[in-house]
VEXDRENDREN-458079 format. One record per residue (C-alpha): residue number from 1; x, y, z. Coordinates in Angstrom, 3 decimals, decimal comma, padded with zeros to 6 digits. Example, Ala and Ser with C-alpha at 12.3 -4.5 7.8 and 13.67 -1.06 7.14 Angstrom:
<recs>
rec i=1&x=012,300&y=-004,500&z=007,800 .
rec i=2&x=013,670&y=-001,060&z=007,140 .
</recs>
This chain:
<recs>
rec i=1&x=000,000&y=000,000&z=000,000 .
rec i=2&x=001,274&y=003,463&z=-000,823 .
rec i=3&x=002,397&y=005,884&z=001,855 .
rec i=4&x=000,164&y=008,631&z=003,232 .
rec i=5&x=001,589&y=011,300&z=000,919 .
rec i=6&x=000,887&y=009,232&z=-002,179 .
rec i=7&x=-002,625&y=008,419&z=-000,992 .
rec i=8&x=-003,431&y=012,078&z=-000,283 .
rec i=9&x=-001,960&y=013,134&z=-003,614 .
rec i=10&x=-004,079&y=010,593&z=-005,463 .
rec i=11&x=-007,314&y=011,368&z=-003,625 .
rec i=12&x=-006,916&y=015,167&z=-003,720 .
rec i=13&x=-006,420&y=015,050&z=-007,473 .
rec i=14&x=-008,824&y=012,241&z=-008,331 .
rec i=15&x=-011,910&y=012,847&z=-006,203 .
rec i=16&x=-012,826&y=016,249&z=-007,722 .
rec i=17&x=-012,547&y=014,658&z=-011,182 .
rec i=18&x=-014,738&y=011,769&z=-010,063 .
rec i=19&x=-017,263&y=014,221&z=-008,610 .
rec i=20&x=-017,242&y=016,361&z=-011,765 .
rec i=21&x=-017,841&y=013,447&z=-014,116 .
rec i=22&x=-020,470&y=012,009&z=-011,778 .
rec i=23&x=-022,352&y=015,301&z=-011,879 .
rec i=24&x=-022,425&y=015,286&z=-015,680 .
rec i=25&x=-023,622&y=011,691&z=-015,649 .
rec i=26&x=-026,329&y=012,529&z=-013,126 .
rec i=27&x=-027,431&y=015,343&z=-015,433 .
rec i=28&x=-027,825&y=012,835&z=-018,271 .
rec i=29&x=-029,735&y=010,502&z=-015,974 .
rec i=30&x=-031,909&y=013,384&z=-014,833 .
rec i=31&x=-032,646&y=014,178&z=-018,487 .
rec i=32&x=-033,734&y=010,602&z=-019,191 .
rec i=33&x=-035,896&y=010,553&z=-016,071 .
rec i=34&x=-037,680&y=013,746&z=-017,116 .
rec i=35&x=-037,971&y=012,652&z=-020,749 .
rec i=36&x=-039,151&y=009,171&z=-019,753 .
rec i=37&x=-041,890&y=010,617&z=-017,560 .
rec i=38&x=-042,859&y=013,020&z=-020,331 .
rec i=39&x=-042,783&y=010,803&z=-023,428 .
rec i=40&x=-042,308&y=007,123&z=-022,461 .
rec i=41&x=-039,960&y=004,578&z=-024,044 .
rec i=42&x=-040,192&y=006,117&z=-027,553 .
rec i=43&x=-038,856&y=009,426&z=-026,240 .
rec i=44&x=-036,167&y=007,652&z=-024,193 .
rec i=45&x=-035,086&y=005,684&z=-027,270 .
rec i=46&x=-034,929&y=008,838&z=-029,425 .
rec i=47&x=-032,922&y=010,867&z=-026,929 .
rec i=48&x=-030,763&y=007,874&z=-025,986 .
rec i=49&x=-029,822&y=007,274&z=-029,625 .
rec i=50&x=-029,137&y=010,987&z=-030,157 .
rec i=51&x=-026,907&y=011,110&z=-027,094 .
rec i=52&x=-025,023&y=008,003&z=-028,213 .
rec i=53&x=-024,297&y=009,714&z=-031,522 .
rec i=54&x=-023,132&y=013,042&z=-030,086 .
rec i=55&x=-021,179&y=011,386&z=-027,274 .
rec i=56&x=-019,274&y=009,379&z=-029,873 .
rec i=57&x=-018,167&y=012,589&z=-031,626 .
rec i=58&x=-017,195&y=014,228&z=-028,327 .
rec i=59&x=-015,282&y=011,233&z=-026,989 .
rec i=60&x=-013,454&y=010,506&z=-030,227 .
rec i=61&x=-012,264&y=013,987&z=-031,158 .
rec i=62&x=-012,368&y=016,104&z=-027,991 .
rec i=63&x=-012,458&y=014,318&z=-024,620 .
rec i=64&x=-010,527&y=011,297&z=-025,827 .
rec i=65&x=-008,340&y=013,178&z=-028,301 .
rec i=66&x=-007,290&y=016,773&z=-027,737 .
rec i=67&x=-008,139&y=016,817&z=-024,027 .
rec i=68&x=-005,941&y=013,804&z=-023,308 .
rec i=69&x=-003,057&y=015,211&z=-025,350 .
rec i=70&x=-003,295&y=018,541&z=-023,491 .
rec i=71&x=-003,327&y=016,858&z=-020,067 .
rec i=72&x=-000,436&y=014,564&z=-020,968 .
rec i=73&x=001,769&y=017,340&z=-022,374 .
rec i=74&x=000,964&y=019,972&z=-019,746 .
rec i=75&x=001,486&y=017,578&z=-016,828 .
rec i=76&x=004,920&y=016,440&z=-018,018 .
rec i=77&x=006,054&y=019,980&z=-018,826 .
rec i=78&x=004,824&y=021,279&z=-015,458 .
rec i=79&x=006,611&y=018,399&z=-013,741 .
rec i=80&x=009,783&y=019,442&z=-015,550 .
rec i=81&x=009,249&y=023,064&z=-014,427 .
rec i=82&x=008,658&y=024,349&z=-017,970 .
rec i=83&x=005,564&y=026,516&z=-017,385 .
rec i=84&x=005,965&y=028,734&z=-020,452 .
rec i=85&x=006,099&y=025,725&z=-022,738 .
rec i=86&x=003,121&y=024,273&z=-020,876 .
rec i=87&x=001,138&y=027,451&z=-021,641 .
rec i=88&x=002,192&y=027,361&z=-025,277 .
rec i=89&x=001,089&y=023,788&z=-025,838 .
rec i=90&x=-002,082&y=024,261&z=-023,775 .
rec i=91&x=-003,076&y=027,293&z=-025,866 .
rec i=92&x=-002,254&y=025,592&z=-029,153 .
rec i=93&x=-004,149&y=022,470&z=-028,128 .
rec i=94&x=-007,182&y=024,587&z=-027,266 .
rec i=95&x=-007,080&y=026,421&z=-030,608 .
rec i=96&x=-006,795&y=023,197&z=-032,600 .
rec i=97&x=-009,542&y=021,624&z=-030,504 .
rec i=98&x=-011,904&y=024,553&z=-031,065 .
rec i=99&x=-011,586&y=024,009&z=-034,806 .
rec i=100&x=-012,759&y=020,432&z=-034,407 .
rec i=101&x=-015,566&y=021,553&z=-032,069 .
rec i=102&x=-016,899&y=023,825&z=-034,806 .
rec i=103&x=-016,717&y=021,080&z=-037,432 .
rec i=104&x=-018,566&y=018,614&z=-035,183 .
rec i=105&x=-021,270&y=021,184&z=-034,435 .
rec i=106&x=-021,835&y=021,875&z=-038,145 .
rec i=107&x=-021,952&y=018,164&z=-039,040 .
rec i=108&x=-024,437&y=017,310&z=-036,283 .
rec i=109&x=-026,622&y=020,359&z=-037,007 .
rec i=110&x=-026,947&y=019,807&z=-040,759 .
rec i=111&x=-026,636&y=016,025&z=-041,030 .
rec i=112&x=-028,079&y=014,830&z=-037,726 .
rec i=113&x=-031,155&y=013,307&z=-039,365 .
rec i=114&x=-029,106&y=011,264&z=-041,832 .
rec i=115&x=-026,770&y=010,052&z=-039,086 .
rec i=116&x=-029,667&y=008,976&z=-036,879 .
rec i=117&x=-031,216&y=007,154&z=-039,843 .
rec i=118&x=-027,968&y=005,270&z=-040,441 .
rec i=119&x=-028,050&y=004,174&z=-036,808 .
rec i=120&x=-031,488&y=002,656&z=-037,307 .
rec i=121&x=-033,837&y=005,429&z=-036,151 .
rec i=122&x=-037,194&y=005,341&z=-037,931 .
rec i=123&x=-040,603&y=007,018&z=-037,769 .
rec i=124&x=-041,326&y=008,718&z=-034,432 .
rec i=125&x=-037,890&y=007,953&z=-032,993 .
rec i=126&x=-036,238&y=009,644&z=-035,990 .
rec i=127&x=-038,542&y=012,672&z=-035,802 .
rec i=128&x=-038,063&y=013,250&z=-032,070 .
rec i=129&x=-034,350&y=012,477&z=-032,178 .
rec i=130&x=-033,627&y=014,893&z=-035,029 .
rec i=131&x=-035,510&y=017,753&z=-033,386 .
rec i=132&x=-033,597&y=017,160&z=-030,150 .
rec i=133&x=-030,143&y=016,754&z=-031,676 .
rec i=134&x=-030,435&y=019,845&z=-033,890 .
rec i=135&x=-031,001&y=022,119&z=-030,897 .
rec i=136&x=-028,524&y=020,251&z=-028,725 .
rec i=137&x=-025,720&y=020,612&z=-031,297 .
rec i=138&x=-025,317&y=024,285&z=-030,343 .
rec i=139&x=-024,922&y=023,401&z=-026,686 .
rec i=140&x=-022,421&y=020,705&z=-027,580 .
rec i=141&x=-020,055&y=023,328&z=-029,004 .
rec i=142&x=-019,880&y=025,088&z=-025,640 .
rec i=143&x=-019,619&y=021,786&z=-023,771 .
rec i=144&x=-016,690&y=020,592&z=-025,902 .
rec i=145&x=-014,943&y=023,959&z=-025,605 .
rec i=146&x=-015,425&y=023,832&z=-021,848 .
rec i=147&x=-013,831&y=020,373&z=-021,732 .
rec i=148&x=-010,771&y=021,702&z=-023,562 .
rec i=149&x=-010,371&y=024,485&z=-021,008 .
rec i=150&x=-010,786&y=022,032&z=-018,143 .
rec i=151&x=-008,025&y=019,836&z=-019,555 .
rec i=152&x=-005,566&y=022,734&z=-019,198 .
rec i=153&x=-006,439&y=023,040&z=-015,509 .
rec i=154&x=-006,327&y=019,294&z=-014,909 .
rec i=155&x=-002,926&y=019,155&z=-016,597 .
rec i=156&x=-001,243&y=020,990&z=-013,720 .
rec i=157&x=-003,339&y=019,301&z=-011,038 .
rec i=158&x=-006,174&y=021,817&z=-010,589 .
rec i=159&x=-009,187&y=019,532&z=-010,603 .
rec i=160&x=-011,303&y=021,645&z=-008,240 .
rec i=161&x=-012,301&y=024,422&z=-010,675 .
rec i=162&x=-013,683&y=021,978&z=-013,290 .
rec i=163&x=-015,739&y=020,495&z=-010,452 .
rec i=164&x=-017,102&y=023,946&z=-009,529 .
rec i=165&x=-017,955&y=024,510&z=-013,186 .
rec i=166&x=-019,956&y=021,278&z=-013,263 .
rec i=167&x=-021,977&y=022,469&z=-010,257 .
rec i=168&x=-022,826&y=025,701&z=-012,085 .
rec i=169&x=-023,963&y=023,762&z=-015,148 .
rec i=170&x=-025,983&y=021,326&z=-013,012 .
rec i=171&x=-027,793&y=024,084&z=-011,128 .
rec i=172&x=-028,815&y=025,947&z=-014,285 .
rec i=173&x=-029,795&y=022,797&z=-016,175 .
rec i=174&x=-032,018&y=021,378&z=-013,431 .
rec i=175&x=-033,967&y=024,613&z=-013,090 .
rec i=176&x=-034,412&y=025,146&z=-016,829 .
rec i=177&x=-035,325&y=021,502&z=-017,443 .
rec i=178&x=-038,349&y=021,696&z=-015,192 .
rec i=179&x=-039,364&y=025,106&z=-016,493 .
rec i=180&x=-039,128&y=024,206&z=-020,191 .
rec i=181&x=-040,052&y=020,516&z=-020,444 .
rec i=182&x=-043,241&y=020,726&z=-018,394 .
rec i=183&x=-044,083&y=024,335&z=-019,190 .
rec i=184&x=-043,690&y=025,874&z=-015,747 .
rec i=185&x=-043,661&y=029,657&z=-016,304 .
rec i=186&x=-042,765&y=029,136&z=-020,008 .
rec i=187&x=-044,770&y=027,359&z=-022,696 .
rec i=188&x=-044,421&y=023,568&z=-022,757 .
rec i=189&x=-041,417&y=022,741&z=-024,946 .
rec i=190&x=-041,297&y=019,018&z=-024,194 .
rec i=191&x=-038,162&y=017,180&z=-025,261 .
rec i=192&x=-036,853&y=020,217&z=-027,140 .
rec i=193&x=-036,949&y=022,072&z=-023,825 .
rec i=194&x=-034,333&y=019,712&z=-022,436 .
rec i=195&x=-032,009&y=020,519&z=-025,352 .
rec i=196&x=-032,515&y=024,261&z=-024,826 .
rec i=197&x=-031,745&y=023,893&z=-021,114 .
rec i=198&x=-028,504&y=022,073&z=-021,951 .
rec i=199&x=-027,421&y=024,788&z=-024,379 .
rec i=200&x=-027,899&y=027,611&z=-021,879 .
rec i=201&x=-026,216&y=025,667&z=-019,057 .
rec i=202&x=-023,156&y=024,768&z=-021,135 .
rec i=203&x=-022,799&y=028,347&z=-022,349 .
rec i=204&x=-022,642&y=029,572&z=-018,749 .
rec i=205&x=-020,108&y=026,879&z=-017,860 .
rec i=206&x=-017,907&y=027,822&z=-020,810 .
rec i=207&x=-017,891&y=031,517&z=-019,854 .
rec i=208&x=-016,859&y=030,653&z=-016,280 .
rec i=209&x=-014,019&y=028,330&z=-017,390 .
rec i=210&x=-012,775&y=030,745&z=-020,049 .
rec i=211&x=-012,509&y=033,593&z=-017,535 .
rec i=212&x=-010,653&y=031,450&z=-014,990 .
rec i=213&x=-008,226&y=029,936&z=-017,493 .
rec i=214&x=-007,322&y=033,304&z=-019,013 .
rec i=215&x=-006,968&y=035,326&z=-015,792 .
rec i=216&x=-006,541&y=032,998&z=-012,775 .
rec i=217&x=-004,942&y=029,735&z=-013,873 .
rec i=218&x=-001,306&y=028,821&z=-013,113 .
rec i=219&x=-001,059&y=027,628&z=-016,718 .
rec i=220&x=-002,937&y=030,367&z=-018,568 .
rec i=221&x=-004,669&y=030,267&z=-021,925 .
rec i=222&x=-002,848&y=032,769&z=-024,159 .
rec i=223&x=-004,286&y=032,922&z=-027,665 .
rec i=224&x=-001,350&y=035,101&z=-028,759 .
rec i=225&x=000,698&y=031,895&z=-029,103 .
rec i=226&x=-001,141&y=031,227&z=-032,359 .
rec i=227&x=001,149&y=033,797&z=-034,018 .
rec i=228&x=004,329&y=031,959&z=-032,988 .
rec i=229&x=003,196&y=028,430&z=-033,739 .
rec i=230&x=005,443&y=026,105&z=-035,709 .
rec i=231&x=004,871&y=022,771&z=-037,408 .
rec i=232&x=006,760&y=020,809&z=-034,735 .
rec i=233&x=004,454&y=022,181&z=-032,015 .
rec i=234&x=001,363&y=021,101&z=-033,948 .
rec i=235&x=002,954&y=017,735&z=-034,675 .
rec i=236&x=003,725&y=017,137&z=-030,995 .
rec i=237&x=000,081&y=017,661&z=-030,069 .
rec i=238&x=-001,297&y=015,617&z=-032,965 .
rec i=239&x=001,113&y=012,737&z=-032,309 .
rec i=240&x=-000,683&y=012,327&z=-028,979 .
rec i=241&x=-004,184&y=013,394&z=-030,029 .
rec i=242&x=-004,556&y=011,189&z=-033,117 .
rec i=243&x=-003,869&y=007,806&z=-031,449 .
rec i=244&x=-006,063&y=008,852&z=-028,496 .
rec i=245&x=-008,861&y=009,759&z=-030,905 .
rec i=246&x=-008,398&y=006,506&z=-032,780 .
rec i=247&x=-008,630&y=004,599&z=-029,497 .
rec i=248&x=-011,915&y=006,285&z=-028,676 .
rec i=249&x=-013,080&y=005,784&z=-032,261 .
rec i=250&x=-012,369&y=002,071&z=-032,072 .
rec i=251&x=-014,443&y=001,842&z=-028,909 .
rec i=252&x=-017,204&y=004,357&z=-029,680 .
rec i=253&x=-017,841&y=003,349&z=-033,295 .
rec i=254&x=-018,040&y=-000,309&z=-032,342 .
rec i=255&x=-020,428&y=000,696&z=-029,561 .
rec i=256&x=-022,566&y=002,673&z=-032,010 .
rec i=257&x=-022,634&y=-000,290&z=-034,383 .
rec i=258&x=-023,710&y=-002,486&z=-031,491 .
rec i=259&x=-026,448&y=000,050&z=-030,759 .
rec i=260&x=-027,619&y=-000,144&z=-034,388 .
rec i=261&x=-027,813&y=-003,926&z=-033,985 .
rec i=262&x=-029,699&y=-003,675&z=-030,703 .
rec i=263&x=-032,252&y=-001,141&z=-031,952 .
rec i=264&x=-033,413&y=-003,627&z=-034,599 .
rec i=265&x=-034,492&y=-005,946&z=-031,801 .
rec i=266&x=-037,245&y=-003,482&z=-030,881 .
rec i=267&x=-037,848&y=-000,349&z=-028,826 .
rec i=268&x=-038,368&y=-002,353&z=-025,620 .
rec i=269&x=-034,928&y=-003,990&z=-025,801 .
rec i=270&x=-033,271&y=-000,763&z=-026,866 .
rec i=271&x=-034,936&y=001,257&z=-024,094 .
rec i=272&x=-033,943&y=-001,396&z=-021,529 .
rec i=273&x=-030,345&y=-001,327&z=-022,746 .
rec i=274&x=-030,260&y=002,496&z=-022,754 .
rec i=275&x=-031,628&y=002,714&z=-019,202 .
rec i=276&x=-029,242&y=000,060&z=-017,878 .
rec i=277&x=-026,306&y=001,787&z=-019,578 .
rec i=278&x=-027,311&y=005,125&z=-018,118 .
rec i=279&x=-027,492&y=003,689&z=-014,599 .
rec i=280&x=-024,208&y=001,850&z=-015,072 .
rec i=281&x=-022,721&y=005,167&z=-016,130 .
rec i=282&x=-022,806&y=006,202&z=-012,471 .
rec i=283&x=-020,448&y=003,395&z=-011,506 .
rec i=284&x=-018,110&y=004,083&z=-014,416 .
rec i=285&x=-017,534&y=007,665&z=-013,269 .
rec i=286&x=-014,995&y=006,838&z=-010,526 .
rec i=287&x=-012,985&y=004,828&z=-013,038 .
rec i=288&x=-013,038&y=007,617&z=-015,602 .
rec i=289&x=-012,107&y=010,124&z=-012,902 .
rec i=290&x=-009,161&y=008,086&z=-011,637 .
rec i=291&x=-008,209&y=007,334&z=-015,239 .
rec i=292&x=-007,978&y=011,053&z=-016,044 .
rec i=293&x=-006,276&y=011,979&z=-012,765 .
rec i=294&x=-003,626&y=009,282&z=-013,195 .
rec i=295&x=-002,532&y=010,920&z=-016,469 .
rec i=296&x=-001,751&y=014,102&z=-014,528 .
rec i=297&x=-000,159&y=012,336&z=-011,554 .
rec i=298&x=002,002&y=010,011&z=-013,624 .
rec i=299&x=002,843&y=012,773&z=-016,106 .
rec i=300&x=004,010&y=015,226&z=-013,434 .
rec i=301&x=006,196&y=012,601&z=-011,757 .
rec i=302&x=007,612&y=011,446&z=-015,083 .
rec i=303&x=008,425&y=015,097&z=-015,815 .
rec i=304&x=010,323&y=015,181&z=-012,512 .
rec i=305&x=012,037&y=011,886&z=-013,456 .
rec i=306&x=010,594&y=010,354&z=-010,261 .
rec i=307&x=009,585&y=007,008&z=-011,761 .
rec i=308&x=009,176&y=005,250&z=-008,443 .
rec i=309&x=006,546&y=007,762&z=-007,343 .
rec i=310&x=004,896&y=007,633&z=-010,768 .
rec i=311&x=004,376&y=003,890&z=-010,446 .
rec i=312&x=003,098&y=004,281&z=-006,882 .
rec i=313&x=000,381&y=006,744&z=-007,876 .
rec i=314&x=-000,631&y=004,528&z=-010,802 .
rec i=315&x=-001,206&y=001,486&z=-008,590 .
rec i=316&x=-002,839&y=003,628&z=-005,912 .
rec i=317&x=-005,334&y=004,940&z=-008,471 .
rec i=318&x=-005,990&y=001,383&z=-009,669 .
rec i=319&x=-006,676&y=000,223&z=-006,102 .
rec i=320&x=-009,204&y=002,970&z=-005,349 .
rec i=321&x=-010,908&y=002,672&z=-008,733 .
rec i=322&x=-011,360&y=-001,090&z=-008,377 .
rec i=323&x=-012,566&y=-000,720&z=-004,781 .
rec i=324&x=-015,190&y=001,879&z=-005,660 .
rec i=325&x=-016,327&y=-000,106&z=-008,693 .
rec i=326&x=-016,743&y=-003,205&z=-006,554 .
rec i=327&x=-019,141&y=-001,320&z=-004,286 .
rec i=328&x=-021,283&y=-000,418&z=-007,283 .
rec i=329&x=-021,087&y=-004,017&z=-008,493 .
rec i=330&x=-022,658&y=-005,205&z=-005,240 .
rec i=331&x=-025,440&y=-002,613&z=-005,548 .
rec i=332&x=-026,167&y=-003,567&z=-009,165 .
rec i=333&x=-026,209&y=-007,258&z=-008,326 .
rec i=334&x=-028,616&y=-007,085&z=-005,403 .
rec i=335&x=-030,732&y=-003,982&z=-006,121 .
rec i=336&x=-031,059&y=-003,589&z=-009,913 .
rec i=337&x=-034,841&y=-003,292&z=-010,038 .
rec i=338&x=-034,900&y=-000,577&z=-007,377 .
rec i=339&x=-032,667&y=001,587&z=-009,563 .
rec i=340&x=-034,482&y=000,809&z=-012,805 .
rec i=341&x=-037,879&y=001,774&z=-011,367 .
rec i=342&x=-036,678&y=005,387&z=-011,168 .
rec i=343&x=-036,625&y=005,596&z=-014,970 .
rec i=344&x=-039,795&y=003,880&z=-016,157 .
rec i=345&x=-043,524&y=004,322&z=-015,807 .
rec i=346&x=-045,643&y=001,672&z=-014,125 .
rec i=347&x=-046,949&y=000,439&z=-017,500 .
rec i=348&x=-043,407&y=-000,226&z=-018,814 .
rec i=349&x=-042,901&y=-003,415&z=-016,795 .
rec i=350&x=-041,183&y=-005,365&z=-019,589 .
rec i=351&x=-038,624&y=-002,603&z=-020,081 .
rec i=352&x=-037,986&y=-002,518&z=-016,323 .
rec i=353&x=-037,553&y=-006,304&z=-016,141 .
rec i=354&x=-035,028&y=-006,442&z=-018,990 .
rec i=355&x=-033,107&y=-003,406&z=-017,742 .
rec i=356&x=-032,847&y=-004,966&z=-014,277 .
rec i=357&x=-031,410&y=-008,187&z=-015,691 .
rec i=358&x=-028,875&y=-006,256&z=-017,785 .
rec i=359&x=-027,788&y=-004,229&z=-014,785 .
rec i=360&x=-027,313&y=-007,332&z=-012,622 .
rec i=361&x=-025,106&y=-008,904&z=-015,303 .
rec i=362&x=-023,183&y=-005,632&z=-015,604 .
rec i=363&x=-022,000&y=-006,061&z=-012,006 .
rec i=364&x=-019,428&y=-008,581&z=-013,252 .
rec i=365&x=-017,555&y=-006,036&z=-015,368 .
rec i=366&x=-017,258&y=-003,199&z=-012,852 .
rec i=367&x=-013,796&y=-003,915&z=-011,312 .
rec i=368&x=-012,360&y=-004,663&z=-014,754 .
rec i=369&x=-013,541&y=-001,298&z=-016,079 .
rec i=370&x=-011,731&y=000,437&z=-013,227 .
rec i=371&x=-008,452&y=-001,379&z=-013,810 .
rec i=372&x=-008,612&y=-000,931&z=-017,577 .
rec i=373&x=-009,214&y=002,818&z=-017,524 .
rec i=374&x=-006,583&y=003,523&z=-014,868 .
rec i=375&x=-003,784&y=001,572&z=-016,541 .
rec i=376&x=-004,743&y=003,082&z=-019,908 .
rec i=377&x=-004,450&y=006,530&z=-018,299 .
rec i=378&x=-001,103&y=005,611&z=-016,746 .
rec i=379&x=000,202&y=004,631&z=-020,183 .
rec i=380&x=-000,881&y=008,015&z=-021,554 .
rec i=381&x=000,793&y=009,726&z=-018,606 .
rec i=382&x=004,164&y=008,371&z=-019,715 .
rec i=383&x=003,409&y=009,398&z=-023,296 .
rec i=384&x=002,411&y=005,992&z=-024,698 .
rec i=385&x=-000,894&y=006,500&z=-026,505 .
rec i=386&x=-000,488&y=003,733&z=-029,096 .
rec i=387&x=-000,795&y=000,749&z=-026,760 .
rec i=388&x=-004,270&y=001,702&z=-025,424 .
rec i=389&x=-005,366&y=002,259&z=-029,035 .
rec i=390&x=-004,245&y=-001,203&z=-030,159 .
rec i=391&x=-005,838&y=-002,872&z=-027,148 .
rec i=392&x=-009,103&y=-000,993&z=-027,686 .
rec i=393&x=-009,168&y=-002,051&z=-031,346 .
rec i=394&x=-008,727&y=-005,687&z=-030,402 .
rec i=395&x=-011,338&y=-005,844&z=-027,648 .
rec i=396&x=-013,919&y=-003,702&z=-029,466 .
rec i=397&x=-013,702&y=-005,048&z=-033,002 .
rec i=398&x=-012,489&y=-008,612&z=-032,518 .
rec i=399&x=-014,454&y=-009,449&z=-029,372 .
rec i=400&x=-017,447&y=-007,176&z=-028,753 .
rec i=401&x=-018,863&y=-006,328&z=-032,183 .
rec i=402&x=-018,743&y=-009,772&z=-033,854 .
rec i=403&x=-020,161&y=-011,511&z=-030,798 .
rec i=404&x=-022,951&y=-008,935&z=-030,436 .
rec i=405&x=-023,954&y=-009,350&z=-034,077 .
rec i=406&x=-023,857&y=-013,142&z=-033,817 .
rec i=407&x=-025,923&y=-013,431&z=-030,653 .
rec i=408&x=-028,526&y=-010,759&z=-031,529 .
rec i=409&x=-028,940&y=-011,104&z=-035,317 .
rec i=410&x=-028,098&y=-014,768&z=-035,864 .
rec i=411&x=-029,186&y=-016,468&z=-032,657 .
rec i=412&x=-031,893&y=-013,877&z=-031,814 .
rec i=413&x=-030,746&y=-013,902&z=-028,203 .
rec i=414&x=-032,042&y=-011,577&z=-025,504 .
rec i=415&x=-030,433&y=-008,193&z=-024,881 .
rec i=416&x=-028,837&y=-009,751&z=-021,788 .
rec i=417&x=-026,389&y=-011,615&z=-024,055 .
rec i=418&x=-024,841&y=-008,275&z=-025,025 .
rec i=419&x=-024,067&y=-007,557&z=-021,380 .
rec i=420&x=-022,311&y=-010,902&z=-020,898 .
rec i=421&x=-020,233&y=-010,136&z=-024,000 .
rec i=422&x=-019,336&y=-006,694&z=-022,661 .
rec i=423&x=-018,247&y=-008,155&z=-019,314 .
rec i=424&x=-015,901&y=-010,537&z=-021,126 .
rec i=425&x=-014,558&y=-007,668&z=-023,247 .
rec i=426&x=-013,675&y=-005,554&z=-020,194 .
rec i=427&x=-011,944&y=-008,488&z=-018,507 .
rec i=428&x=-009,635&y=-008,992&z=-021,488 .
rec i=429&x=-009,130&y=-005,233&z=-021,808 .
rec i=430&x=-008,052&y=-004,834&z=-018,174 .
rec i=431&x=-005,573&y=-007,711&z=-018,377 .
rec i=432&x=-003,937&y=-006,373&z=-021,543 .
rec i=433&x=-003,719&y=-002,799&z=-020,201 .
rec i=434&x=-001,946&y=-004,039&z=-017,069 .
rec i=435&x=000,530&y=-006,169&z=-019,031 .
rec i=436&x=001,355&y=-003,325&z=-021,422 .
rec i=437&x=001,723&y=-000,835&z=-018,559 .
rec i=438&x=004,234&y=-003,033&z=-016,741 .
rec i=439&x=006,263&y=-003,546&z=-019,911 .
rec i=440&x=006,168&y=000,048&z=-021,188 .
rec i=441&x=006,769&y=001,661&z=-017,801 .
rec i=442&x=009,825&y=-000,456&z=-017,063 .
rec i=443&x=011,122&y=000,345&z=-020,532 .
rec i=444&x=010,643&y=004,104&z=-020,070 .
rec i=445&x=012,220&y=004,087&z=-016,607 .
rec i=446&x=015,168&y=002,133&z=-017,949 .
rec i=447&x=015,961&y=004,735&z=-020,602 .
rec i=448&x=015,055&y=007,801&z=-018,519 .
rec i=449&x=018,261&y=009,565&z=-019,432 .
rec i=450&x=017,079&y=009,724&z=-023,036 .
rec i=451&x=013,769&y=011,406&z=-022,227 .
rec i=452&x=013,874&y=015,097&z=-023,010 .
rec i=453&x=011,551&y=018,055&z=-022,994 .
rec i=454&x=011,669&y=021,426&z=-024,653 .
rec i=455&x=013,776&y=023,866&z=-022,718 .
rec i=456&x=012,348&y=027,201&z=-021,807 .
</recs>
């Protein structure tokens, strides 16, 4: 077990990230609860499919791409004491990321209907989903931009301000959701009201983060660096961002393809899967939080050339992530129906039954998710972004997708088969991430004298 200093360092950095991500997940759950009460399983299916689509874009290009590259670079440069270079790369990463945010917004706004159709949305689901995603695309621009700013702060270990920002967004979104969806004070806007509430909330969060990063942050956003940019600077960011994006693409696209397979099994199965996934998203948050924090912690210590401490914080993060995930696993195993009942009406008993079974099966994968995400983050902290990409490709495309297609389309199995497949996928993923981390970390530590950073 790590010493007290290591434990405090891990928890002080990780817990605000866990809390921040949990808040955003709770907001999504709150949305589905409101939408489910308002429009039933058709509305849940439409919004769930729309969110799967937009989340794939965000995870692939922003959260899993540019954000990770910014955190990895900034943390190692800060650890090496090179704050000016950290600001330069943080600012350049933000500028490049904003360009992709704009492209994603335009694509979703103008081609959202076609994308939803390709994913299997038809009739009422397509109509509701397109109306929702068109409005929500504007809010997504501010959300993605806010994530880029947060990654600068997280890079030097400031995880508290992103947490405060999430509270601001949560407060505004909850109030506006009730006012707009059910027509309290305003006219009833229904499902579109939820999208409007998200847009306003994310705009406020972006303004708060932009002000702090420009004027208060230790590593400040300075857009003036765009005039002194060189090809090597861009290359250094893209060398990290592209493999990270490809890793997320391998996972997210395979997940979307699995969703397109599942939706053909009917709205009941799809709604059950969407609800179970949304509930499971609560348990995944600690793992994602520790997985992001470990990039910073490992990166800073690698920048200091303190490899012993870097390995300590990595294993400490893995321990806490697995422990917290195990608690959720117990809850999902013994109380799945209690959680599912929060999301469905009394007349949706079949949806509730299937969702409860999926959630109980999902308990098996919880510790493996924690270990996988933490060791993947530790690899990125030392600058190795290719190994997580290759592992993600293997587990997503060789294990998950073919088995899902076979069991659902060929054998016509229940939606529960998909959850057994996913549990197996995460088990293999966690094992491979651990093996690669041990090998790559020992290799990096052994050639530490050859690791160099830009000098100020």
